[in-house]
Backbone as XML, in Angstrom:
<?xml version="1.0"?>
<chain id="A" units="angstrom">
  <residue number="1" name="UNK">
    <atom name="N" x="104.177" y="268.282" z="167.178"/>
    <atom name="CA" x="104.383" y="267.754" z="166.089"/>
    <atom name="C" x="103.333" y="266.001" z="165.495"/>
  </residue>
  <residue number="2" name="UNK">
    <atom name="N" x="103.063" y="266.185" z="164.187"/>
    <atom name="CA" x="102.622" y="264.785" z="163.939"/>
    <atom name="C" x="102.806" y="263.868" z="163.934"/>
  </residue>
  <residue number="3" name="UNK">
    <atom name="N" x="102.204" y="262.726" z="164.596"/>
    <atom name="CA" x="102.560" y="261.390" z="164.858"/>
    <atom name="C" x="103.276" y="260.908" z="163.653"/>
  </residue>
  <residue number="4" name="UNK">
    <atom name="N" x="103.854" y="260.101" z="163.136"/>
    <atom name="CA" x="104.369" y="259.208" z="162.149"/>
    <atom name="C" x="103.596" y="258.421" z="161.386"/>
  </residue>
  <residue number="5" name="UNK">
    <atom name="N" x="103.352" y="258.742" z="160.544"/>
    <atom name="CA" x="102.335" y="257.733" z="159.938"/>
    <atom name="C" x="102.910" y="256.334" z="159.048"/>
  </residue>
  <residue number="6" name="UNK">
    <atom name="N" x="102.912" y="255.750" z="158.927"/>
    <atom name="CA" x="103.699" y="254.350" z="157.877"/>
    <atom name="C" x="103.272" y="255.088" z="156.720"/>
  </residue>
  <residue number="7" name="UNK">
    <atom name="N" x="104.965" y="254.828" z="156.059"/>
    <atom name="CA" x="105.029" y="255.113" z="154.636"/>
    <atom name="C" x="103.405" y="254.286" z="153.407"/>
  </residue>
  <residue number="8" name="UNK">
    <atom name="N" x="103.257" y="253.100" z="154.020"/>
    <atom name="CA" x="102.370" y="252.822" z="153.333"/>
    <atom name="C" x="100.789" y="253.501" z="153.167"/>
  </residue>
  <residue number="9" name="UNK">
    <atom name="N" x="100.653" y="254.190" z="154.127"/>
    <atom name="CA" x="99.333" y="254.993" z="154.252"/>
    <atom name="C" x="99.650" y="256.117" z="153.779"/>
  </residue>
  <residue number="10" name="UNK">
    <atom name="N" x="100.713" y="256.903" z="153.776"/>
    <atom name="CA" x="101.181" y="257.907" z="153.371"/>
    <atom name="C" x="100.752" y="257.290" z="151.888"/>
  </residue>
  <residue number="11" name="UNK">
    <atom name="N" x="101.118" y="256.495" z="151.228"/>
    <atom name="CA" x="101.626" y="256.214" z="149.416"/>
    <atom name="C" x="100.126" y="256.421" z="149.395"/>
  </residue>
  <residue number="12" name="UNK">
    <atom name="N" x="99.197" y="254.946" z="149.943"/>
    <atom name="CA" x="97.644" y="255.213" z="149.596"/>
    <atom name="C" x="97.023" y="256.291" z="149.594"/>
  </residue>
  <residue number="13" name="UNK">
    <atom name="N" x="97.083" y="257.516" z="150.688"/>
    <atom name="CA" x="96.419" y="259.097" z="150.515"/>
    <atom name="C" x="96.707" y="259.535" z="149.555"/>
  </residue>
  <residue number="14" name="UNK">
    <atom name="N" x="98.129" y="259.269" z="148.893"/>
    <atom name="CA" x="98.589" y="260.254" z="147.816"/>
    <atom name="C" x="98.050" y="259.781" z="146.255"/>
  </residue>
  <residue number="15" name="UNK">
    <atom name="N" x="97.842" y="258.297" z="146.313"/>
    <atom name="CA" x="97.204" y="257.619" z="144.919"/>
    <atom name="C" x="95.455" y="257.573" z="145.095"/>
  </residue>
  <residue number="16" name="UNK">
    <atom name="N" x="95.383" y="257.746" z="146.126"/>
    <atom name="CA" x="93.837" y="257.630" z="146.133"/>
    <atom name="C" x="93.617" y="256.033" z="146.046"/>
  </residue>
  <residue number="17" name="UNK">
    <atom name="N" x="92.101" y="255.998" z="146.051"/>
    <atom name="CA" x="91.616" y="254.466" z="145.989"/>
    <atom name="C" x="91.890" y="253.802" z="144.465"/>
  </residue>
  <residue number="18" name="UNK">
    <atom name="N" x="91.820" y="252.543" z="143.929"/>
    <atom name="CA" x="92.295" y="251.906" z="142.920"/>
    <atom name="C" x="91.165" y="251.804" z="142.808"/>
  </residue>
  <residue number="19" name="UNK">
    <atom name="N" x="91.274" y="252.024" z="140.887"/>
    <atom name="CA" x="89.567" y="251.688" z="140.439"/>
    <atom name="C" x="89.280" y="250.916" z="140.299"/>
  </residue>
  <residue number="20" name="UNK">
    <atom name="N" x="87.742" y="250.586" z="140.009"/>
    <atom name="CA" x="87.365" y="249.539" z="139.811"/>
    <atom name="C" x="88.079" y="248.678" z="138.636"/>
  </residue>
  <residue number="21" name="UNK">
    <atom name="N" x="88.028" y="247.440" z="138.803"/>
    <atom name="CA" x="88.737" y="246.391" z="137.607"/>
    <atom name="C" x="90.141" y="246.225" z="137.535"/>
  </residue>
  <residue number="22" name="UNK">
    <atom name="N" x="91.003" y="247.195" z="138.236"/>
    <atom name="CA" x="92.597" y="247.244" z="138.276"/>
    <atom name="C" x="93.120" y="245.849" z="138.628"/>
  </residue>
  <residue number="23" name="UNK">
    <atom name="N" x="92.972" y="245.589" z="139.393"/>
    <atom name="CA" x="93.451" y="244.351" z="139.861"/>
    <atom name="C" x="93.195" y="243.305" z="138.621"/>
  </residue>
  <residue number="24" name="UNK">
    <atom name="N" x="92.202" y="243.117" z="138.280"/>
    <atom name="CA" x="92.115" y="241.960" z="136.867"/>
    <atom name="C" x="92.873" y="242.636" z="135.883"/>
  </residue>
  <residue number="25" name="UNK">
    <atom name="N" x="92.734" y="243.960" z="135.692"/>
    <atom name="CA" x="93.718" y="244.148" z="134.257"/>
    <atom name="C" x="95.009" y="243.768" z="135.101"/>
  </residue>
  <residue number="26" name="UNK">
    <atom name="N" x="95.641" y="244.321" z="135.827"/>
    <atom name="CA" x="96.731" y="243.958" z="135.929"/>
    <atom name="C" x="97.385" y="242.732" z="136.211"/>
  </residue>
  <residue number="27" name="UNK">
    <atom name="N" x="96.507" y="241.863" z="136.723"/>
    <atom name="CA" x="96.515" y="240.276" z="136.492"/>
    <atom name="C" x="96.597" y="239.813" z="135.247"/>
  </residue>
  <residue number="28" name="UNK">
    <atom name="N" x="95.772" y="240.241" z="134.230"/>
    <atom name="CA" x="95.657" y="239.925" z="132.942"/>
    <atom name="C" x="97.057" y="240.395" z="132.208"/>
  </residue>
  <residue number="29" name="UNK">
    <atom name="N" x="97.367" y="241.799" z="132.500"/>
    <atom name="CA" x="98.728" y="242.154" z="131.518"/>
    <atom name="C" x="99.782" y="241.412" z="132.014"/>
  </residue>
  <residue number="30" name="UNK">
    <atom name="N" x="100.025" y="240.902" z="133.484"/>
    <atom name="CA" x="100.984" y="239.928" z="133.664"/>
    <atom name="C" x="101.290" y="238.378" z="133.296"/>
  </residue>
  <residue number="31" name="UNK">
    <atom name="N" x="100.165" y="238.159" z="133.106"/>
    <atom name="CA" x="99.692" y="236.731" z="132.565"/>
    <atom name="C" x="100.234" y="236.814" z="130.824"/>
  </residue>
  <residue number="32" name="UNK">
    <atom name="N" x="99.613" y="237.746" z="130.157"/>
    <atom name="CA" x="99.842" y="238.120" z="129.141"/>
    <atom name="C" x="101.259" y="238.042" z="128.670"/>
  </residue>
  <residue number="33" name="UNK">
    <atom name="N" x="102.241" y="238.588" z="129.624"/>
    <atom name="CA" x="103.563" y="239.061" z="129.607"/>
    <atom name="C" x="104.039" y="237.605" z="129.734"/>
  </residue>
  <residue number="34" name="UNK">
    <atom name="N" x="103.689" y="237.081" z="130.950"/>
    <atom name="CA" x="104.240" y="235.565" z="131.199"/>
    <atom name="C" x="104.138" y="234.895" z="129.869"/>
  </residue>
  <residue number="35" name="UNK">
    <atom name="N" x="102.870" y="234.732" z="129.067"/>
    <atom name="CA" x="102.390" y="234.190" z="128.273"/>
    <atom name="C" x="103.105" y="234.090" z="127.158"/>
  </residue>
  <residue number="36" name="UNK">
    <atom name="N" x="103.595" y="235.630" z="126.477"/>
    <atom name="CA" x="104.678" y="235.918" z="125.579"/>
    <atom name="C" x="106.238" y="235.864" z="126.031"/>
  </residue>
  <residue number="37" name="UNK">
    <atom name="N" x="106.494" y="235.311" z="127.186"/>
    <atom name="CA" x="108.056" y="235.191" z="127.158"/>
    <atom name="C" x="107.956" y="233.595" z="126.588"/>
  </residue>
  <residue number="38" name="UNK">
    <atom name="N" x="107.079" y="233.115" z="126.708"/>
    <atom name="CA" x="107.502" y="231.435" z="126.184"/>
    <atom name="C" x="107.649" y="231.043" z="124.913"/>
  </residue>
  <residue number="39" name="UNK">
    <atom name="N" x="107.061" y="231.937" z="123.895"/>
    <atom name="CA" x="106.861" y="232.091" z="122.373"/>
    <atom name="C" x="108.122" y="233.254" z="122.716"/>
  </residue>
  <residue number="40" name="UNK">
    <atom name="N" x="109.686" y="232.706" z="122.492"/>
    <atom name="CA" x="110.660" y="233.753" z="122.109"/>
    <atom name="C" x="110.697" y="234.711" z="121.012"/>
  </residue>
  <residue number="41" name="UNK">
    <atom name="N" x="109.572" y="234.128" z="119.780"/>
    <atom name="CA" x="110.136" y="234.950" z="118.393"/>
    <atom name="C" x="109.284" y="236.575" z="119.005"/>
  </residue>
  <residue number="42" name="UNK">
    <atom name="N" x="108.490" y="236.148" z="120.142"/>
    <atom name="CA" x="107.350" y="237.565" z="120.362"/>
    <atom name="C" x="108.337" y="238.697" z="121.183"/>
  </residue>
  <residue number="43" name="UNK">
    <atom name="N" x="109.636" y="237.698" z="121.840"/>
    <atom name="CA" x="110.446" y="238.548" z="122.802"/>
    <atom name="C" x="111.210" y="239.658" z="121.829"/>
  </residue>
  <residue number="44" name="UNK">
    <atom name="N" x="111.699" y="240.911" z="122.596"/>
    <atom name="CA" x="112.685" y="241.890" z="121.512"/>
    <atom name="C" x="113.937" y="241.839" z="121.618"/>
  </residue>
  <residue number="45" name="UNK">
    <atom name="N" x="114.947" y="241.126" z="120.987"/>
    <atom name="CA" x="116.197" y="241.082" z="121.779"/>
    <atom name="C" x="116.657" y="241.986" z="122.448"/>
  </residue>
  <residue number="46" name="UNK">
    <atom name="N" x="117.618" y="241.639" z="123.351"/>
    <atom name="CA" x="117.852" y="242.433" z="124.387"/>
    <atom name="C" x="118.903" y="243.600" z="123.911"/>
  </residue>
  <residue number="47" name="UNK">
    <atom name="N" x="119.659" y="243.433" z="122.740"/>
    <atom name="CA" x="120.187" y="244.208" z="121.966"/>
    <atom name="C" x="119.706" y="244.964" z="121.769"/>
  </residue>
  <residue number="48" name="UNK">
    <atom name="N" x="118.515" y="245.319" z="120.820"/>
    <atom name="CA" x="117.735" y="246.136" z="120.864"/>
    <atom name="C" x="116.945" y="247.206" z="121.565"/>
  </residue>
  <residue number="49" name="UNK">
    <atom name="N" x="117.092" y="246.672" z="122.887"/>
    <atom name="CA" x="116.716" y="247.136" z="123.558"/>
    <atom name="C" x="117.264" y="248.103" z="124.273"/>
  </residue>
  <residue number="50" name="UNK">
    <atom name="N" x="119.019" y="247.777" z="124.693"/>
    <atom name="CA" x="120.100" y="248.532" z="124.771"/>
    <atom name="C" x="120.096" y="249.689" z="123.814"/>
  </residue>
  <residue number="51" name="UNK">
    <atom name="N" x="120.059" y="249.422" z="122.314"/>
    <atom name="CA" x="120.113" y="250.255" z="121.254"/>
    <atom name="C" x="119.447" y="251.502" z="121.623"/>
  </residue>
  <residue number="52" name="UNK">
    <atom name="N" x="117.917" y="250.995" z="121.645"/>
    <atom name="CA" x="116.684" y="252.019" z="121.674"/>
    <atom name="C" x="116.840" y="252.915" z="122.703"/>
  </residue>
  <residue number="53" name="UNK">
    <atom name="N" x="117.660" y="252.399" z="124.297"/>
    <atom name="CA" x="117.484" y="253.346" z="125.396"/>
    <atom name="C" x="119.068" y="254.329" z="125.307"/>
  </residue>
  <residue number="54" name="UNK">
    <atom name="N" x="119.552" y="253.647" z="124.579"/>
    <atom name="CA" x="121.070" y="254.667" z="124.710"/>
    <atom name="C" x="121.769" y="253.795" z="125.648"/>
  </residue>
  <residue number="55" name="UNK">
    <atom name="N" x="121.766" y="252.647" z="126.112"/>
    <atom name="CA" x="122.802" y="251.581" z="127.160"/>
    <atom name="C" x="124.199" y="251.614" z="126.430"/>
  </residue>
  <residue number="56" name="UNK">
    <atom name="N" x="123.785" y="250.859" z="125.233"/>
    <atom name="CA" x="124.919" y="250.315" z="124.556"/>
    <atom name="C" x="126.161" y="251.060" z="124.938"/>
  </residue>
  <residue number="57" name="UNK">
    <atom name="N" x="127.347" y="250.420" z="124.986"/>
    <atom name="CA" x="129.066" y="250.976" z="125.271"/>
    <atom name="C" x="129.161" y="251.958" z="124.198"/>
  </residue>
</chain>
């Protein structure tokens, strides 16, 4: 029987190596989203999100 491999290593093997620049892209995306949160006019109203996803009662 195979020795237990930690889940983190299993996921890494499946996903493969990160592409060059991925970490910078991800950081920039998060920073843009945080900046957008400061301007409430850019945000989508929660009611609209719920309606579009079909989650409203």
